[in-house]
C-alpha positions, 0 to 999 in steps of 0.5 A: 737515425736522428735522436728522438726519432724512431722507425715506424712499423712499416719502415721496419717491415720494409728494411726486413724485406730488403735484408731477406731479399739481399740474403737470398740473392745469388752472387753476381758473376763477373764475366772476364773478357775473352782473351784476344788470340790473333790468328796467324794472318793477323800476326802477319798483317801486324808485322807487315804494318809495323815494317811498313811504318818503320821503313817509311816507304809508302805501302797501302793497307790493301798491299799489307793485308794482301801480302799476309794472305788475305784474299777478297777481304782485301777490298776493305783492308781497314777492317782487317787492320782495325780488328782486335787481333791485329791491334793486340799484336801492334799494341806492344810496339805502339806502347814502345813508340809512345815511351820513346816519344816521351824520352825525346820530349824530355830531351827536347825540354833540356836542349838549348833551342839554338843548337842543331840537335834541337832540329834533329830531336824535333824531326824525330818527335814529328816522325814518332808522333806520325807513326803513333797516329798511323798505328793507332788509327788516329789522324796523321794530317792536321785536318780543319773542318770549316762550316758556314752558317747563313 
């Protein structure tokens, strides 16, 4: 309140009503997100997916999902791989890759750019970045979209 000003009777009544309403209000319940518990098949999909990325051998998502025991859902394997359960299983591995990539980047910053070790580290960095993008659902290609205007 400013000096020299007083609250009107209407203002006081309004503030009293607000205070009563607040005191009668029930506490707001905050719902926790349900914990995602991957199924056995989702765990197997995650394991197969990680093994596929680590091996570097080209394996389709359909092959990964089918080998985990999924049947007709295999027609849309991305839905299985992108499910919360599979992503929850992949998350710790993905976080480890990101940490390792940071270590490689740090090592690259310290290296003499004329030495062979730089090539090895940058190759490792490229592979790690590719794997992180692949596992997190990001783009693994450098895609450029061009639009033409008349």
